[in-house]
N, C-alpha and C positions, 0 to 999 in steps of 0.2 A: 368454467363457471360464468354465469350471466352477469353477476355484479361487477361493475367496472372497477379498475384499480384505483381510480381517483376517489371512488366511494369508500374503498378500504382505507385509504389514507385519511379521509375526512373523519371516519369513525375512530381510527387510531388516535388522531389528534384530540377528538372530543374526550376519549377515555383518558388520555394523558392529562389534559387540563382538569378533568374531574378527579384526578388522583387515583384512577382505577388502573393501576399498573403494578406489576410485580417486579421486585428488584432482587434477583438472585445474587447473593454475595455482596450486596450494597447495604451499608449501614443506614439506620433510620436518619441519622444526622445528614448523610449525603443525599438521601431521598428528599429531605426537607429543602436542601439546597436546590435540587432539581425542580421542585415545585415552586420555587421562588419566581420562576418565569410566569407562573399563573397568578402571582400576587398573593400566595398563600403563606410563604415563609421566606427566610433569608439566612444565609450562612456564608462564611468565607470558604474559598476553595481549600481543599486538603492536598498537601503535597506528599505523595507517596514516594517511596524509595525506588531505586532502580536495581536490577540484579547486580550483585558483585561480579567483577571480572573473574572468570574461572581460570585456573592454572592451565587446564586443557579446555579448548573451546566447546567440546561436546559436539563437534561436527565430524561427519563420517568421511567426506571426500577430501582429497589432498588440497592444500591451500598454498600453492607456491607463491613466493614473494612477488613474482613478476605479474601475477594475476589478481592477488587479493591483499587487502589490508585487514588483519584480524582485529576485531574490536570486541573483546570479552567473549560472549557466547555467539557473536556474529562475525560475518566475513563480508567486507565490502569489495565489490569488483573495482579494479583499477580501470578507468575508462580507456587508457592507452591500450589495454589488452583486448579491447573490442574492435580496434582498427582492422579492417579487412575481414571481419568474421561473418559478414552478411547481415541480413535483417534480424534474424533470430539469435538470441544470446545462447551460445553453446552451453549445455548443461554443466560442463566442468568450469565454466566462468560465471555462472549465475550466482548472484549474491545470496547470502544466507542470513535470515533473521530468525533467531531462536529466542524464546523466553527462558528456556531451561537448556535441554540437550536433545539432540535427535534421538527419538526412540527406535528400537528395533522391533518391527512388526512383521508378522507373517501374512502374506496376501491370502493364503489358503485358509487361515484361521479368522481373518478379519470379517466383521459384519457391521453394517450400519443400522442403527435402531432409530426409527422415526416414531415419535410419540407426542402426546399432548392433547389438551382439550380443544385445539383447533382442528383436530381430525374428527371424522364422523364417529360417533359413539366413544370418543375419547380413547381410542385404541392404540396399540403398539404394533408396529410392523417392522420386520427385519429384512435387510437386503444383503446378500453376499456379493462379492465382486463378480461372480458368475451371473448373478441376477442382473446387475447393472449392465454387464456386457450384452445381455439379451435385449436391452432397450435400444431404441434408435440412437446411434452415436452422432456427436457433433464435434467438428474440429474448428477451433477458433484461435487466432493469433491475438494476444493481448499482453500488456505489460502488467507486472506486479511491482509495486513500489511502496517502500516504507513511508509512512506519513512524516517521519522525521528526516527523510532524505534532504540533504543540504543544510541540516541543522547547524553545523559548525560555522557557517557563514554569518549567522546572527552575531557570533562573537568575533570572528576574524575580520569581517567587513563592516558590521554595524556597531561593534563594541557593546553588545547587549548580552547579558548573562542568560543562559538557558540550561535546562537539565536534560539528561538523556544521552544516548549514544552519539558521539561526535562524527556523524556521517559527513562526507563531502557530497559527491553526486552519484556515487556508485551503488546506492541501495535501490537499484532498479534493474529489471531484465525483461525482455520480451521473449515469449516462447510460443510455440504452436501446441496448444493444449487439445487433448481429445478426451471426451467423456460423454456424460449424459446430461440433459437439461434437468436442473433441479425441479422445474415445473413438472416434468414427466414423473419423477420419483414421488413428488408430493401428490400428484394425481393418483398414482397407483396406491399410495398409502391411504387415500380417502380424505381429501381436503374438504374441510367444512366451510360453509359460508361465514361462520363466526371468526375464522382465522384472520389475524392481523399481523403477527410477528413470527419470524422463523429464526431459531437460535441454534446454529451449529456449534459443536464443542469438540476440541481436539483430544487426542489420546497421549499427548506428551505429559510430562510430570507436572504436578501442581506448581504454580508460581508463588514464591514466597518473597515478600518485600524485605528491604534492609532491616526494618523494625520487627521482623518475624511474623508479620501478618500473612496467613495463607489465603490466597485469593482463589485457589482451586485451579482447574484446568482452563486454558484460554478459550473464551467463548464471547461472541459478540452478535447481537440480534440484527436481523435484516427486516425491513418492512416487507410485507408480502408483495407489494408492487414491484420491488426490485427482485425478490426471489423468483417471481414468475416471469421476469423479463429475460435477462441474458445470463443468469448465473448457471455455472456448470459444476457438476461433480466430476472432476478430472482424474483420470487414471493413467494418462500418458502425457509425456512432455517431450516435444521435439522428436516424436516417433518412437520413443522408448518408454517402458514402464517408469512411472515416477521414481526418481532417485530418492533414497531415504531422507536426505536433507530438505527435499522439496515436497514432502508430504506422503510418501509411499505408505499404503497402497492407493489411497484416495484423498484428495483435498478439495476444498471449495475454491472456485475461481469466480471472483466478482469483478468483472471488467470495469475499468476506469475509476474504481473506488480505491481508497487507501488500503494498503496491504493487509492490515489487521483483519479486514473483512474476509479475506481469502484464507480461512482457517485451514491449517495443514493437519494431516493425520486425523481427519474427521472420524469420530466414532458414533456420535448420536446427533440428532437434530430434533429439537423441540418445536412443535407448531402450537402457537398460543392464541387464545381468543382475547388476550389482553396484552397491552404493550409490555415489553420486557426490558430490563436494564441489567447490566453487569459492570464490573469495574472497568471494562474495556470500552464503554461508551459513557462513563460518568467521570471518574477521576482521570482516566486516560482518554486520549483521542477526542478532546474538546479543547477549545482555545480559552486560556485564562490570561489575564494581564490587564494593564491599565486601560486598554482600548476595548475591553469586553465587560459585560455585566459581571457582578460578583459571582453569580451562579455559573458563569462560563457560557460559551457559545452552544449552539445545538451540536449534537454529535457529528463528527466529521464524516463526510461521505466521499464525494468526488475528489480526485487528486487535482493539483494545480498545474501550472505551466512552468517548464524548465528547459534549459539548454546546457549541453556539456561538450567541451572539446575532447577529442580522442588523443589527448596529450597528457603526460604527467606534468604536474606543477614544476616550474623552474626547468622545464625541458630546454636543452641546448639546440639551437638551430643555426646553421651556417649563414653568416651575413653575406649579402650580395648574391645569394643563390635563391632561385624560385622554389618555393615549397608548396606542395598540395596538402592543405590542412583539412581535416575532416572532423565531424561531430554529429550529434544527434539532439533532436528537440522533440518534446512531447507535451501533451495536455490531456487532462481527464475531462475537460469540458467540451472540447471540440478538436478536430484534426488541425495540425499545424499547416498553415498555408504560406507563411513567409518567415524567413530567417535572415536577419541582418547581422553583419559582423563588423567589428572595428579592430584595427591593429594599432591604433594610436590612443588608447585609453578613452575612447568615446568621442574624440574630436570630430571624426568623420565616420560615416557608416556606408556600407554597400551591401547589396543583396548577395546571399550565398546561393549556390545552385542546389536545388532539392532533388533527391534521388528516389523518393517514394511518394505515393499518393497520401493525402491527409486522412488520418483515421483517429477517431476520438480515443480509442483504447490502445493505440499503438504509437510508434514514433516515426519521424522522418530522418533519414540520413542526409547530410548535406556536406558540401565541400566548398573551399575557396582557395585561391592562390595568393601567396604573399612572398615578397622578396624583402627581407629586412634590409633597410638601407645602410646600416652601420652597426658595428658591434655595440652591445649594451643591453640593459634590461628593457623589456616591453610588456605591456599588458594587453592581452587579447580579450575581447568581449563578444558575446553572441546573445541575441535576443530574438525570441520567437513571437509570432502572432497566430492565434488559432481562428477557427471558423466562427467563433462567437464575437470576434473583434478584440479579444483580450490580448494585450502585449505585456511582456515581462516589464515590471516597474524597476526603478532605480533602487528601491528599498522595499522590504517586506515589513508590514505592521508587526510589531513585536508580540510574541506570546511566550509565556514562561516555560513551556515545554518544547518550544522550538519546532513546531509543526508547520508544514506547508510553506516552506521557504520558496519564493518564486522570483526573487530579484535577479537581475543580471549579475552573473558571477564574474569577478575579476580574476583572470587566469594569467599568472606571471610566466614569462619565458625569457630566455637569454639568447641574444644573437652573439655568436662567437666567431 
């Protein structure tokens, strides 16, 4: 298409400011709150419930204790389980974020429906998995990371209350994804010049809040500029068909953005000529709190910067012996170009050795050597700097739902 993506974004913004947007599953009250940014109305943010912890997590793959911490319907990777595994996270160690439970879907029966008034003649087009495989394939290594990764540190380090799953740093994984460009599928479906938003929707069960509100299936819109950039419809993960817990048979992959954008088990995609909203970019995945406007921040997009040691908390290390310690750092805004570590609670810092080239949608592995001088407790720190010049801060500005924690994490170990 000849119209530039910046023109699409400008038109989308004008429509939003004029109130010309459609909010599927969003109440009028919440839309009024959204329009407050345009000076039209105001309302306090609404706190919705989180899923109750299930007796069984609804996850298909095994979750051994040495690799995962089960958190309700989710499973967090233990970072110590990634030591020595290479750049890509093995499928059997990749974290799981489910709103409900992993569905059982047949690849042979699956079809993707692309529809909406952002297509030529407002038509509907179906694609089978075989149809997608006939299109040019793309292989891309990228992380998927939950927006709440690191959430527990708001409470444990900053003594600030937040809601949501109490992740430490293991709600991330990097895989080698193979699929087709979403741009190619939209082009085959007949993309119109009117299109501004693209809304993928999953095939998992409806999400019901604690108060009984049914929000429907998980869905979150993408601006067309991102949809036509680097987004994939992925059908392979690390050289294998997508496992059930990770989106079989096809998922959306939105590199460098928060994980909710990479909708699993995608079943349909609406292409719209007007901006779209859902609960996943209004009540969820925005920043609320004292530091933000009453209507909240803009919907979250890119992930932030983090570092993690490949050690369990309170790990025992032999005193007086040299240890090679490893970790990983990443950023959604730019590739990580420097990692500094401290073994004395931040009194002194030194550069870690990097083992990968910087990539905005990937991570770098790093290592350092340390000889604990004497038995006792120690606190390890690691802080990364990316190509934009951003360095992890000492503290993250608080938000009530605990998103985008980016502060340096204090990692306790014991020399014995």
